[in-house]
C-alpha positions as CSV (number, residue, x, y, z in Angstrom):
1,X,60.7,-60.6,-14.0
2,X,61.1,-58.6,-10.8
3,X,64.0,-56.3,-10.1
4,X,65.3,-58.7,-7.5
5,X,65.1,-61.6,-9.8
6,X,67.0,-59.8,-12.5
7,X,69.6,-58.8,-10.0
8,X,70.1,-62.4,-8.9
9,X,70.6,-63.5,-12.5
10,X,73.2,-60.7,-12.9
11,X,75.0,-61.7,-9.8
12,X,75.2,-65.2,-11.2
13,X,76.5,-64.1,-14.5
14,X,73.5,-65.4,-16.4
15,X,72.6,-61.8,-17.4
16,X,75.3,-59.3,-18.4
17,X,75.1,-55.6,-19.2
18,X,75.8,-55.8,-22.9
19,X,77.1,-52.6,-24.4
20,X,77.9,-53.7,-27.9
21,X,79.1,-56.7,-29.9
22,X,80.7,-56.7,-33.3
23,X,82.9,-58.7,-35.7
24,X,86.2,-56.9,-36.6
25,X,90.0,-57.3,-36.6
26,X,91.9,-57.4,-33.3
27,X,93.9,-54.2,-33.5
28,X,96.2,-54.6,-30.5
29,X,98.7,-56.8,-28.8
30,X,99.8,-60.4,-29.6
31,X,96.6,-61.2,-31.7
32,X,96.6,-58.1,-33.8
33,X,95.4,-58.7,-37.3
34,X,93.2,-61.6,-36.3
35,X,89.5,-61.6,-37.0
36,X,87.6,-61.8,-33.8
37,X,84.1,-61.2,-32.4
38,X,84.1,-58.5,-29.6
39,X,81.7,-58.6,-26.7
40,X,81.8,-55.3,-24.8
41,X,80.4,-55.5,-21.3
42,X,79.2,-52.4,-19.5
43,X,80.3,-51.3,-16.1
44,X,83.7,-50.0,-14.9
45,X,84.7,-47.9,-11.9
46,X,88.5,-47.9,-12.7
47,X,88.0,-44.4,-14.2
48,X,90.8,-43.9,-16.6
49,X,90.8,-40.2,-17.6
50,X,91.8,-41.0,-21.1
51,X,89.4,-43.9,-21.6
52,X,88.0,-43.9,-25.3
53,X,84.8,-45.6,-24.2
54,X,83.6,-43.8,-21.2
55,X,80.0,-44.6,-22.2
56,X,80.9,-48.1,-21.0
57,X,81.3,-47.0,-17.4
58,X,77.7,-47.0,-16.2
59,X,76.3,-50.6,-16.3
60,X,72.8,-49.2,-15.9
61,X,72.9,-47.7,-19.4
62,X,73.3,-51.2,-21.0
63,X,70.5,-53.8,-21.1
64,X,71.0,-57.0,-19.1
65,X,71.2,-59.6,-21.7
66,X,71.1,-63.4,-21.4
67,X,74.5,-65.0,-21.8
68,X,73.0,-67.6,-24.0
69,X,72.0,-65.0,-26.4
70,X,75.4,-63.4,-26.4
71,X,77.0,-66.8,-27.1
72,X,74.5,-67.7,-29.8
73,X,75.3,-64.4,-31.8
74,X,79.1,-64.8,-31.2
75,X,79.2,-68.3,-32.5
76,X,77.8,-67.1,-35.8
77,X,80.8,-65.0,-36.7
78,X,84.1,-66.3,-35.3
79,X,86.0,-68.9,-33.4
80,X,87.8,-66.2,-31.4
81,X,85.7,-64.3,-28.9
82,X,87.2,-61.3,-27.2
83,X,85.4,-60.0,-24.0
84,X,86.2,-56.5,-23.2
85,X,84.6,-53.5,-21.5
86,X,84.2,-51.6,-19.4
87,X,85.7,-54.0,-16.9
88,X,84.3,-57.4,-17.6
89,X,85.6,-58.8,-14.3
90,X,83.1,-56.7,-12.5
91,X,80.9,-59.6,-13.4
92,X,81.0,-63.3,-13.0
93,X,82.4,-64.5,-16.3
94,X,82.0,-68.2,-15.5
95,X,78.7,-68.9,-17.2
96,X,79.6,-66.9,-20.3
97,X,83.0,-68.7,-20.8
98,X,81.6,-72.1,-20.0
99,X,78.9,-71.7,-22.8
100,X,81.6,-70.3,-25.2
101,X,83.9,-73.2,-24.5
102,X,81.1,-75.7,-24.9
103,X,80.8,-74.5,-28.5
104,X,84.6,-75.0,-29.0
105,X,85.3,-71.2,-29.2
106,X,88.5,-69.5,-28.1
107,X,87.9,-67.1,-25.1
108,X,90.1,-63.9,-24.8
109,X,89.6,-61.2,-22.2
110,X,90.9,-57.6,-22.0
111,X,91.0,-56.5,-18.4
112,X,92.6,-54.2,-15.9
113,X,92.6,-57.1,-13.5
114,X,91.1,-54.9,-10.8
115,X,88.6,-57.6,-9.8
116,X,88.9,-61.3,-9.0
117,X,89.5,-63.5,-12.1
118,X,86.5,-65.4,-13.1
119,X,85.8,-67.5,-16.3
120,X,87.9,-69.9,-18.3
121,X,90.3,-68.1,-20.7
122,X,92.5,-69.0,-23.5
123,X,94.2,-65.6,-23.5
124,X,94.3,-62.9,-20.9
125,X,95.4,-59.5,-21.9
126,X,96.2,-57.6,-18.7
127,X,96.2,-53.8,-18.9
128,X,96.9,-52.4,-15.4
129,X,95.8,-49.1,-14.2
130,X,97.3,-46.9,-11.4
131,X,94.0,-46.2,-9.9
132,X,93.1,-49.7,-9.1
133,X,95.8,-52.3,-9.2
134,X,95.4,-56.0,-10.5
135,X,94.9,-59.0,-8.2
136,X,97.8,-61.4,-7.7
137,X,95.9,-64.2,-9.5
138,X,95.6,-62.2,-12.8
139,X,99.4,-61.4,-12.6
140,X,100.1,-65.1,-12.3
141,X,97.9,-66.0,-15.2
142,X,98.2,-63.2,-17.8
143,X,99.4,-64.1,-21.3
144,X,100.3,-60.5,-22.2
145,X,100.8,-57.3,-20.2
146,X,99.8,-54.2,-22.1
147,X,100.9,-51.0,-20.5
148,X,99.4,-47.7,-21.7
149,X,102.0,-44.9,-22.0
150,X,100.4,-41.4,-21.5
151,X,103.4,-39.7,-19.9
152,X,107.0,-40.6,-18.8
153,X,105.8,-41.8,-15.3
154,X,104.0,-44.6,-17.1
155,X,107.4,-46.3,-18.0
156,X,108.1,-46.6,-14.3
157,X,104.6,-48.0,-13.6
158,X,105.1,-50.5,-16.5
159,X,108.3,-51.8,-15.0
160,X,106.6,-52.3,-11.6
161,X,103.8,-54.2,-13.3
162,X,106.2,-56.3,-15.4
163,X,108.1,-57.4,-12.2
164,X,104.8,-59.1,-11.0
165,X,103.7,-61.1,-14.0
166,X,104.7,-64.7,-14.8
167,X,107.9,-65.3,-16.8
168,X,106.1,-66.4,-20.0
169,X,104.0,-63.1,-20.1
170,X,104.6,-61.1,-23.3
171,X,105.2,-57.4,-22.4
172,X,103.8,-54.5,-24.4
173,X,103.9,-50.8,-24.3
174,X,101.2,-49.0,-26.1
175,X,100.8,-45.2,-26.7
176,X,97.7,-43.5,-25.5
177,X,96.0,-42.5,-28.8
178,X,95.6,-38.8,-28.0
179,X,99.3,-38.5,-27.1
180,X,100.7,-40.9,-29.8
181,X,102.8,-38.2,-31.6
182,X,104.6,-37.3,-28.4
183,X,105.0,-40.7,-26.8
184,X,105.7,-43.0,-29.8
185,X,109.4,-41.8,-30.1
186,X,109.7,-42.3,-26.4
187,X,108.4,-45.8,-26.6
188,X,110.6,-46.6,-29.6
189,X,113.7,-45.4,-27.6
190,X,112.6,-47.3,-24.5
191,X,112.0,-50.6,-26.3
192,X,115.3,-50.4,-28.1
193,X,117.0,-49.8,-24.8
194,X,114.8,-52.4,-23.0
195,X,114.1,-55.2,-25.6
196,X,112.1,-57.4,-23.2
197,X,109.3,-55.0,-24.2
198,X,107.5,-54.9,-27.5
199,X,105.5,-52.0,-29.1
200,X,101.8,-52.4,-29.4
201,X,99.8,-49.9,-31.6
202,X,96.0,-49.5,-32.0
203,X,96.2,-50.6,-35.6
204,X,92.4,-50.7,-35.8
205,X,92.3,-46.9,-35.5
206,X,94.8,-46.5,-38.4
207,X,92.6,-48.9,-40.4
208,X,89.5,-46.9,-39.4
209,X,87.6,-50.1,-38.1
210,X,85.9,-50.7,-34.8
């Protein structure tokens, strides 16, 4: 396969830069505690300084993998497939989700929403970032909004984002892991004063699992 042919398949979403895939327990948000198969797609230019998977940023580091193979592996483990990154919407998610749905699997995505929404999703977890704001479409379709709290200004940002999502979207505030000791008390106080929000914790890190 030539480089041009490979790039065409990537552009069509038939090849995706696969960083890793693993079966574990969803640790965050609405589905925490649920067994799920995670597919981590490489490539992200949002650039969060506190990102805990910076190795996902460069798509070139991760081998272009046939979506058929990704789906085949995923179907062996779980009915719930979580596509994360990186930023998965950098790529066309249509072929991947079409094949997952054809097998009767539940499709979840974790995204900053910075790129146009592609694919068919049973659950969209939107985690907006200040550096590259979400599209209007993903605000309209998000099932949960997960705002990461690193400092006090993030509460202001979270409220701005909450004003844009649909009325059924569940609202979460989640401490940035390295700042958790400082910001958890602030989040607790904020949620008690503003009960439309819920607290999300990275429970998989407390459980010491992926």
